[in-house]
MDTraj code that builds the backbone (N, CA, C; nanometers):
import mdtraj as md
import numpy as np

residues = "UNK UNK UNK UNK UNK UNK UNK UNK UNK UNK UNK UNK UNK UNK UNK UNK UNK UNK UNK UNK UNK UNK UNK UNK UNK UNK UNK UNK UNK UNK UNK UNK UNK UNK UNK UNK UNK UNK UNK UNK UNK UNK UNK UNK UNK UNK UNK UNK UNK UNK UNK UNK UNK UNK UNK UNK UNK UNK UNK UNK UNK UNK UNK UNK UNK UNK UNK UNK UNK UNK UNK UNK UNK UNK UNK UNK UNK UNK UNK UNK UNK UNK UNK UNK UNK UNK UNK UNK UNK UNK UNK UNK UNK UNK UNK UNK UNK UNK UNK UNK UNK UNK UNK UNK UNK UNK UNK UNK UNK UNK UNK UNK UNK UNK UNK UNK UNK UNK".split()
xyz = np.array([
    [-0.9698, 0.2133, -0.9164],
    [-0.8401, 0.2182, -0.8252],
    [-0.8888, 0.2651, -0.6948],
    [-0.8688, 0.1674, -0.5987],
    [-0.8767, 0.2463, -0.4654],
    [-0.7338, 0.2575, -0.3971],
    [-0.7386, 0.3739, -0.3236],
    [-0.6181, 0.4147, -0.2808],
    [-0.6284, 0.4034, -0.1141],
    [-0.5179, 0.3473, -0.0524],
    [-0.5197, 0.3334, 0.1086],
    [-0.4005, 0.4168, 0.1376],
    [-0.4165, 0.4598, 0.2873],
    [-0.3347, 0.5197, 0.3316],
    [-0.2549, 0.4086, 0.4141],
    [-0.1145, 0.4230, 0.4066],
    [-0.0063, 0.3138, 0.4829],
    [0.0944, 0.3907, 0.5508],
    [0.1600, 0.2882, 0.6395],
    [0.3099, 0.3416, 0.6810],
    [0.4015, 0.2625, 0.6576],
    [0.5499, 0.3107, 0.5924],
    [0.6323, 0.2090, 0.5365],
    [0.7146, 0.1733, 0.6661],
    [0.7378, 0.0155, 0.6802],
    [0.8017, -0.0293, 0.8035],
    [0.9367, -0.0810, 0.7511],
    [0.9500, -0.1334, 0.6503],
    [1.0842, -0.1873, 0.5652],
    [1.0777, -0.1424, 0.4202],
    [1.2187, -0.0981, 0.3836],
    [1.2244, -0.0548, 0.2518],
    [1.3607, -0.1912, 0.2040],
    [1.3191, -0.2330, 0.0830],
    [1.4075, -0.3352, 0.0120],
    [1.4335, -0.2855, -0.1159],
    [1.5770, -0.2515, -0.1303],
    [1.6099, -0.2141, -0.2463],
    [1.7304, -0.3307, -0.3049],
    [1.7046, -0.3352, -0.4244],
    [1.7858, -0.4491, -0.5105],
    [1.9685, -0.4574, -0.4703],
    [1.9894, -0.3427, -0.4330],
    [2.1435, -0.3502, -0.3955],
    [2.1619, -0.3579, -0.2622],
    [2.0701, -0.3716, -0.1782],
    [2.1055, -0.3843, -0.0267],
    [2.1928, -0.5224, -0.0230],
    [2.2726, -0.4868, 0.0707],
    [2.3272, -0.6238, 0.1542],
    [2.2194, -0.7254, 0.1896],
    [2.2672, -0.8589, 0.1458],
    [2.1576, -0.9727, 0.1898],
    [2.0511, -0.9688, 0.0770],
    [2.0571, -0.9222, -0.0228],
    [1.9090, -0.8887, -0.1139],
    [2.0076, -0.9580, -0.2647],
    [1.9524, -1.0352, -0.3113],
    [1.9962, -1.0759, -0.4548],
    [1.8589, -1.0696, -0.5400],
    [1.8597, -0.9842, -0.6311],
    [1.7294, -0.9251, -0.7162],
    [1.7348, -0.9721, -0.8464],
    [1.6263, -0.9920, -0.9097],
    [1.6325, -1.0336, -1.0476],
    [1.5771, -0.8983, -1.1434],
    [1.5620, -0.7676, -1.0419],
    [1.5151, -0.6739, -1.1127],
    [1.5730, -0.5426, -1.0431],
    [1.5290, -0.4261, -1.0844],
    [1.6041, -0.3138, -1.0299],
    [1.4644, -0.2303, -0.9355],
    [1.3639, -0.2997, -0.9235],
    [1.2650, -0.2465, -0.8449],
    [1.2646, -0.2237, -0.6710],
    [1.2294, -0.1214, -0.6306],
    [1.2379, -0.0837, -0.4932],
    [1.0977, -0.1316, -0.4433],
    [1.1203, -0.2183, -0.3323],
    [0.9782, -0.2698, -0.2618],
    [0.9941, -0.2200, -0.1327],
    [0.8730, -0.2019, -0.0560],
    [0.8483, -0.1886, 0.0929],
    [0.7514, -0.2629, 0.1447],
    [0.7586, -0.2775, 0.2822],
    [0.6456, -0.3389, 0.3496],
    [0.5729, -0.2244, 0.3977],
    [0.4349, -0.2148, 0.4079],
    [0.3525, -0.1259, 0.4378],
    [0.2396, -0.1590, 0.4938],
    [0.2130, -0.1343, 0.6350],
    [0.1098, -0.1257, 0.7394],
    [0.0024, -0.0291, 0.6841],
    [-0.0901, -0.0949, 0.6086],
    [-0.2170, -0.0311, 0.5623],
    [-0.3056, 0.0282, 0.7018],
    [-0.3574, 0.1671, 0.6791],
    [-0.4227, 0.2123, 0.7875],
    [-0.5411, 0.1376, 0.8153],
    [-0.6033, 0.0604, 0.6986],
    [-0.7517, -0.0230, 0.7523],
    [-0.7252, -0.1474, 0.6965],
    [-0.6217, -0.2190, 0.7113],
    [-0.6023, -0.3456, 0.6622],
    [-0.4762, -0.3920, 0.7005],
    [-0.4217, -0.5167, 0.6291],
    [-0.3142, -0.5826, 0.6708],
    [-0.1682, -0.5146, 0.6419],
    [-0.0484, -0.5752, 0.6551],
    [0.0726, -0.5396, 0.6244],
    [0.0755, -0.6008, 0.4736],
    [0.1443, -0.5202, 0.3637],
    [0.1511, -0.5948, 0.2444],
    [0.2825, -0.5354, 0.1865],
    [0.3532, -0.6135, 0.0990],
    [0.4535, -0.5738, 0.0104],
    [0.4166, -0.4986, -0.1158],
    [0.4658, -0.3890, -0.1342],
    [0.4141, -0.3126, -0.2450],
    [0.5500, -0.2294, -0.3343],
    [0.5157, -0.2325, -0.4519],
    [0.6350, -0.1542, -0.5541],
    [0.6251, -0.0204, -0.5020],
    [0.7789, 0.0501, -0.5043],
    [0.7563, 0.2068, -0.4816],
    [0.7577, 0.2407, -0.6428],
    [0.6973, 0.3392, -0.6668],
    [0.7066, 0.4061, -0.7968],
    [0.8327, 0.4625, -0.8407],
    [0.9039, 0.4142, -0.9404],
    [1.0620, 0.4711, -0.9488],
    [1.0594, 0.6225, -0.9382],
    [0.9619, 0.6968, -0.9677],
    [0.9836, 0.8445, -0.9377],
    [1.0350, 0.9042, -0.8194],
    [0.9753, 0.8047, -0.7305],
    [0.9836, 0.8337, -0.5748],
    [1.0667, 0.7348, -0.4967],
    [1.1254, 0.6199, -0.5664],
    [1.2079, 0.5121, -0.4822],
    [1.3151, 0.5968, -0.4202],
    [1.3744, 0.6963, -0.4635],
    [1.4897, 0.7629, -0.4169],
    [1.4487, 0.8492, -0.2793],
    [1.3273, 0.8723, -0.2584],
    [1.3000, 0.9720, -0.1589],
    [1.2165, 0.9281, -0.0400],
    [1.1764, 0.7740, -0.0376],
    [1.1049, 0.7087, 0.0526],
    [1.1892, 0.6557, 0.1641],
    [1.1494, 0.6771, 0.2956],
    [1.2208, 0.6408, 0.4051],
    [1.1179, 0.5285, 0.4948],
    [1.1906, 0.4674, 0.5850],
    [1.0886, 0.3810, 0.6862],
    [1.0269, 0.4820, 0.7644],
    [0.9200, 0.4196, 0.8330],
    [0.8162, 0.5200, 0.9033],
    [0.7426, 0.6509, 0.7949],
    [0.7832, 0.6462, 0.6653],
    [0.6980, 0.7712, 0.6130],
    [0.5379, 0.7003, 0.5975],
    [0.4658, 0.8087, 0.6014],
    [0.3232, 0.7821, 0.5482],
    [0.3167, 0.7819, 0.4030],
    [0.2530, 0.7086, 0.3317],
    [0.2428, 0.6793, 0.1955],
    [0.0596, 0.6585, 0.1559],
    [0.0464, 0.6636, 0.0131],
    [-0.0735, 0.6433, -0.0302],
    [-0.0410, 0.5194, -0.1159],
    [-0.1054, 0.4110, -0.1224],
    [-0.0856, 0.2868, -0.1962],
    [-0.2022, 0.2827, -0.2866],
    [-0.1754, 0.2593, -0.4184],
    [-0.2579, 0.2070, -0.5168],
    [-0.2812, 0.0633, -0.4853],
    [-0.3959, 0.0303, -0.4789],
    [-0.4681, -0.1038, -0.4886],
    [-0.5490, -0.1371, -0.5954],
    [-0.4895, -0.1554, -0.6933],
    [-0.5752, -0.2064, -0.8113],
    [-0.6635, -0.3333, -0.7913],
    [-0.7685, -0.3114, -0.8055],
    [-0.8685, -0.4407, -0.8088],
    [-0.8716, -0.5270, -0.9370],
    [-0.8391, -0.4516, -1.0507],
    [-0.8597, -0.5285, -1.1835],
    [-0.7328, -0.5342, -1.2313],
    [-0.6725, -0.6355, -1.2989],
    [-0.5356, -0.6234, -1.3521],
    [-0.5333, -0.5608, -1.4752],
    [-0.4139, -0.4744, -1.4977],
    [-0.4346, -0.4356, -1.6450],
    [-0.3996, -0.5072, -1.7405],
    [-0.4154, -0.4875, -1.8635],
    [-0.3799, -0.5801, -1.9710],
    [-0.2301, -0.6402, -1.9728],
    [-0.1578, -0.5608, -1.9209],
    [0.0013, -0.6003, -1.9422],
    [0.0273, -0.6904, -1.8110],
    [-0.0563, -0.7086, -1.7097],
    [-0.0271, -0.7698, -1.5814],
    [-0.1110, -0.8848, -1.5998],
    [-0.0366, -0.9812, -1.5193],
    [-0.1352, -1.1231, -1.4980],
    [-0.1998, -1.0856, -1.3823],
    [-0.1784, -1.0077, -1.2952],
    [-0.2441, -1.0129, -1.1638],
    [-0.1970, -0.8506, -1.1088],
    [-0.3123, -0.8067, -1.0223],
    [-0.2902, -0.6751, -0.9662],
    [-0.1644, -0.6479, -0.8706],
    [-0.1062, -0.5424, -0.8869],
    [0.0123, -0.5290, -0.7948],
    [-0.0050, -0.3783, -0.7105],
    [0.0167, -0.3914, -0.5959],
    [0.0104, -0.2487, -0.5047],
    [0.1283, -0.1935, -0.5446],
    [0.0961, -0.0587, -0.5452],
    [0.2126, 0.0550, -0.5835],
    [0.2082, 0.1689, -0.5075],
    [0.3395, 0.2095, -0.4515],
    [0.3336, 0.3188, -0.3759],
    [0.3467, 0.4341, -0.4632],
    [0.2498, 0.5353, -0.4406],
    [0.2540, 0.6470, -0.5432],
    [0.2732, 0.7736, -0.4843],
    [0.2324, 0.7638, -0.3603],
    [0.2575, 0.9338, -0.2925],
    [0.3416, 0.9028, -0.1736],
    [0.4275, 0.9896, -0.1124],
    [0.4805, 0.9923, 0.0028],
    [0.4288, 1.1452, 0.0780],
    [0.3469, 1.1052, 0.1948],
    [0.3132, 1.2382, 0.2743],
    [0.4168, 1.2621, 0.3826],
    [0.4796, 1.3715, 0.3883],
    [0.5650, 1.4100, 0.4696],
    [0.5101, 1.4916, 0.5908],
    [0.3790, 1.5614, 0.5643],
    [0.3260, 1.6595, 0.6688],
    [0.2445, 1.5749, 0.7476],
    [0.2654, 1.6105, 0.8870],
    [0.2127, 1.5271, 0.9735],
    [0.0585, 1.5753, 0.9796],
    [0.0413, 1.7117, 0.9737],
    [-0.1110, 1.7502, 0.9803],
    [-0.1823, 1.6854, 0.8719],
    [-0.1343, 1.6780, 0.7480],
    [-0.1987, 1.6305, 0.6339],
    [-0.2341, 1.4683, 0.6738],
    [-0.1406, 1.3985, 0.7125],
    [-0.1598, 1.2626, 0.7499],
    [-0.2945, 1.2382, 0.8354],
    [-0.2727, 1.3434, 0.9527],
    [-0.4017, 1.3318, 1.0308],
    [-0.5366, 1.3590, 0.9725],
    [-0.5474, 1.4561, 0.8958],
    [-0.6713, 1.5138, 0.8281],
    [-0.6928, 1.3794, 0.7197],
    [-0.5911, 1.3062, 0.6596],
    [-0.6427, 1.2053, 0.5801],
    [-0.7119, 1.0911, 0.6826],
    [-0.6087, 1.0388, 0.7703],
    [-0.6708, 0.9426, 0.8749],
    [-0.8320, 0.9896, 0.9205],
    [-0.8610, 1.1118, 0.9547],
    [-0.9474, 1.1672, 1.0084],
    [-1.0908, 1.1314, 0.9307],
    [-1.0481, 1.1693, 0.7808],
    [-1.1503, 1.1722, 0.6749],
    [-1.1912, 0.9980, 0.6653],
    [-1.0759, 0.9202, 0.6496],
    [-1.1126, 0.7758, 0.6231],
    [-1.1849, 0.7287, 0.7643],
    [-1.1746, 0.7538, 0.8733],
    [-1.2309, 0.6907, 1.0035],
    [-1.3659, 0.7535, 0.9815],
    [-1.3934, 0.8742, 0.9232],
    [-1.5527, 0.9008, 0.9022],
    [-1.6445, 0.8352, 0.8259],
    [-1.5780, 0.7666, 0.7207],
    [-1.6458, 0.7074, 0.6441],
    [-1.6432, 0.5542, 0.6639],
    [-1.7618, 0.5219, 0.6516],
    [-1.7980, 0.3657, 0.7003],
    [-1.7240, 0.2796, 0.5775],
    [-1.6683, 0.1911, 0.6169],
    [-1.6171, 0.0763, 0.5348],
    [-1.7463, 0.0370, 0.4347],
    [-1.7874, 0.0557, 0.3066],
    [-1.8809, 0.0041, 0.2563],
    [-1.8357, -0.1108, 0.1379],
    [-1.7324, -0.1395, 0.1473],
    [-1.6922, -0.2188, 0.0116],
    [-1.6258, -0.3359, 0.0707],
    [-1.6307, -0.4634, 0.0274],
    [-1.5412, -0.5634, 0.0660],
    [-1.4036, -0.5407, 0.0044],
    [-1.3139, -0.5262, 0.1279],
    [-1.1487, -0.5090, 0.0909],
    [-1.1061, -0.6005, -0.0295],
    [-1.0175, -0.5473, -0.0875],
    [-0.9710, -0.6148, -0.1986],
    [-0.8802, -0.7148, -0.1525],
    [-0.8630, -0.8303, -0.2518],
    [-0.7838, -0.9178, -0.2510],
    [-0.6268, -0.8775, -0.2615],
    [-0.5313, -0.8722, -0.1781],
    [-0.4256, -0.8546, -0.2260],
    [-0.3130, -0.9838, -0.2463],
    [-0.2643, -0.9664, -0.3710],
    [-0.1820, -1.0829, -0.4242],
    [-0.1037, -1.1382, -0.2993],
    [-0.0710, -1.2693, -0.2776],
    [0.0097, -1.3261, -0.1746],
    [-0.0472, -1.2993, -0.0368],
    [-0.1806, -1.2268, 0.0206],
    [-0.2181, -1.1949, 0.1240],
    [-0.3431, -1.2582, 0.1320],
    [-0.3685, -1.3304, 0.2554],
    [-0.5030, -1.3877, 0.2585],
    [-0.6239, -1.2982, 0.2432],
    [-0.7239, -1.3166, 0.2003],
    [-0.8455, -1.2660, 0.1922],
    [-0.9078, -1.1976, 0.3321],
    [-0.9369, -1.0938, 0.3367],
    [-1.0013, -1.0240, 0.4361],
    [-1.1594, -1.0436, 0.4423],
    [-1.1977, -1.0830, 0.5376],
    [-1.3528, -1.1420, 0.5144],
    [-1.4269, -0.9590, 0.5404],
    [-1.5398, -0.9333, 0.5095],
    [-1.6113, -0.8081, 0.5071],
    [-1.6476, -0.8048, 0.6513],
    [-1.6806, -0.6933, 0.6763],
    [-1.7008, -0.6577, 0.8296],
    [-1.8518, -0.7448, 0.8773],
    [-1.8759, -0.7710, 0.9794],
    [-1.9994, -0.8398, 1.0158],
    [-2.1366, -0.7570, 1.0173],
    [-2.0929, -0.6008, 1.0349],
    [-2.2218, -0.5342, 1.0226],
    [-2.2255, -0.4872, 0.8722],
    [-2.1549, -0.5438, 0.7636],
    [-2.1978, -0.5132, 0.6289],
    [-2.3362, -0.5354, 0.5727],
    [-2.3800, -0.6626, 0.6133],
    [-2.4592, -0.7098, 0.5729],
    [-2.6077, -0.6994, 0.6490],
    [-2.6099, -0.6403, 0.7353],
    [-2.7266, -0.6270, 0.8064],
    [-2.7099, -0.5790, 0.9502],
])
top = md.Topology()
chain = top.add_chain()
for i, resn in enumerate(residues, 1):
    res = top.add_residue(resn, chain, resSeq=i)
    for name in ("N", "CA", "C"):
        top.add_atom(name, md.element.get_by_symbol(name[0]), res)
traj = md.Trajectory(xyz[None], top)
């Protein structure tokens, strides 16, 4: 289960004006620190706390669980402390990206970095 740091751009709640929803899930568009902008489900335990421009940790499962037909990204943490956000960003930037980025449902595949294979 890889986790990615991201920043919330828009929150989509089922009872928002202009939204007709078949479920009660809260979704958010998230700009990933090292990747594309995605739509992720907000874990119900933190759905009432999330705000636009929050920094979040997104769980990007690579393998579907037995109950899901495809992996779904999920926001599992909200980071309100800017110092912690900067520390996490610095740690991420120190690490070379050694794995092929995951394919996120509904998003185009991201090719591996050019220097990955030599």
